[in-house]
C-alpha positions as CSV (number, residue, x, y, z in Angstrom):
1,X,-25.2,-13.4,-8.5
2,X,-22.6,-14.1,-10.8
3,X,-22.2,-13.3,-14.1
4,X,-19.5,-13.7,-16.8
5,X,-18.8,-10.1,-16.6
6,X,-16.2,-9.0,-13.6
7,X,-16.9,-5.4,-13.8
8,X,-20.3,-5.8,-13.0
9,X,-19.9,-8.5,-10.3
10,X,-17.4,-5.7,-9.1
11,X,-19.1,-3.2,-8.4
12,X,-22.7,-5.1,-7.5
13,X,-19.8,-6.4,-4.1
14,X,-19.4,-2.5,-3.7
15,X,-23.1,-1.2,-3.4
16,X,-22.8,-3.8,-0.5
17,X,-20.5,-3.4,0.7
18,X,-21.2,-0.1,0.8
19,X,-24.6,-0.6,2.2
20,X,-23.3,-2.6,5.6
21,X,-20.4,-0.4,6.5
22,X,-22.7,3.1,6.0
23,X,-25.3,1.2,8.4
24,X,-22.5,0.6,10.5
25,X,-21.3,4.1,10.7
26,X,-25.3,5.6,10.6
27,X,-25.9,3.5,14.3
28,X,-22.6,5.7,15.4
29,X,-20.9,2.2,15.7
30,X,-17.1,1.6,16.4
31,X,-15.6,0.5,13.1
32,X,-16.3,-2.6,11.6
33,X,-13.3,-5.4,11.1
34,X,-12.7,-7.2,7.6
35,X,-13.9,-10.6,8.4
36,X,-17.5,-9.2,10.1
37,X,-17.4,-7.6,6.4
38,X,-17.4,-10.8,4.5
39,X,-19.3,-12.7,7.0
40,X,-21.8,-9.7,6.5
41,X,-21.9,-10.0,3.4
42,X,-21.6,-13.6,2.8
43,X,-18.7,-14.0,0.9
44,X,-15.3,-16.3,2.1
45,X,-12.5,-15.6,3.7
46,X,-10.2,-15.3,0.9
47,X,-12.5,-12.3,-0.4
48,X,-9.7,-9.8,1.4
49,X,-8.1,-10.4,-2.3
50,X,-10.9,-9.0,-4.2
51,X,-10.7,-5.8,-1.7
52,X,-8.1,-3.2,-2.8
53,X,-10.0,-3.6,-6.2
54,X,-13.2,-3.1,-5.1
55,X,-11.9,-0.1,-2.5
56,X,-11.1,1.3,-5.3
57,X,-14.0,1.2,-7.0
58,X,-15.9,2.5,-4.0
59,X,-12.9,5.3,-3.0
60,X,-13.9,6.6,-6.5
61,X,-17.5,6.9,-6.4
62,X,-17.4,7.9,-2.5
63,X,-14.6,10.8,-4.7
64,X,-17.2,11.8,-7.3
65,X,-19.6,12.7,-5.1
66,X,-17.2,14.1,-2.2
67,X,-18.4,11.4,0.6
68,X,-16.9,11.2,3.6
69,X,-14.6,8.3,2.5
70,X,-16.2,5.8,5.1
71,X,-13.7,2.7,3.5
72,X,-12.0,4.3,6.2
73,X,-13.9,2.6,8.5
74,X,-13.3,-1.0,7.8
75,X,-10.1,-3.0,9.9
76,X,-8.0,-5.5,10.4
77,X,-8.9,-6.7,13.9
78,X,-5.8,-7.1,15.1
79,X,-4.1,-4.1,14.7
80,X,-7.6,-1.7,14.5
81,X,-6.5,-0.1,11.2
82,X,-7.0,0.2,8.0
83,X,-5.8,-2.7,5.6
84,X,-2.7,-1.4,3.3
85,X,-6.2,-1.2,0.3
86,X,-6.1,2.6,2.7
87,X,-5.1,5.2,1.1
88,X,-6.2,7.7,4.1
89,X,-2.9,8.3,5.7
90,X,-2.7,6.9,10.1
91,X,-2.0,10.4,10.9
92,X,-6.1,11.6,9.5
93,X,-7.6,8.8,10.0
94,X,-9.3,10.6,13.3
95,X,-10.0,13.6,11.3
96,X,-11.9,11.1,8.9
97,X,-13.8,8.8,11.1
98,X,-14.9,12.2,12.5
99,X,-15.9,13.8,9.3
100,X,-18.1,9.7,8.7
101,X,-19.8,10.0,12.0
102,X,-21.3,13.5,11.6
103,X,-22.5,12.2,8.5
104,X,-25.9,11.1,8.3
105,X,-25.7,7.9,6.4
106,X,-28.9,7.1,6.5
107,X,-29.6,9.8,4.5
108,X,-26.9,9.6,1.7
109,X,-28.1,8.3,-0.9
110,X,-25.9,4.2,-1.8
111,X,-24.3,4.4,-4.9
112,X,-25.7,2.3,-7.3
113,X,-24.8,-0.3,-10.1
114,X,-24.6,2.2,-13.0
115,X,-23.3,4.3,-10.4
116,X,-20.1,2.0,-9.9
117,X,-19.8,1.6,-12.9
118,X,-19.5,4.9,-14.6
119,X,-17.3,6.0,-12.0
120,X,-14.7,3.3,-12.4
121,X,-15.4,3.9,-16.0
122,X,-13.7,7.5,-15.7
123,X,-11.2,6.1,-14.0
124,X,-9.6,4.3,-17.0
125,X,-9.8,7.1,-19.3
């Protein structure tokens, strides 16, 4: 449900992205590709244009809660690595993935739209 407020739409999208990827992590599955993520969210293929902005909001929220950088589980199908929207260096991926797999995501609170908006506001000050 799109609104006239792109920041609100982004926060709603990020909350859904988190829910999908946290589910993957909670089940101990392998990383999820961008294509599979978009498919599960019902987003069109051109969704990758928004991903960098979405992941920046998600990163701020995760860091504000001292949570593992869950977005590092979203990878390119060809390379098996996160895209350029991921600020986790390749040499730190194994450690980051281990932190993600060890976190009980099914017991960890999901971000709310209001929390995501608040974390975005703090970063823009």
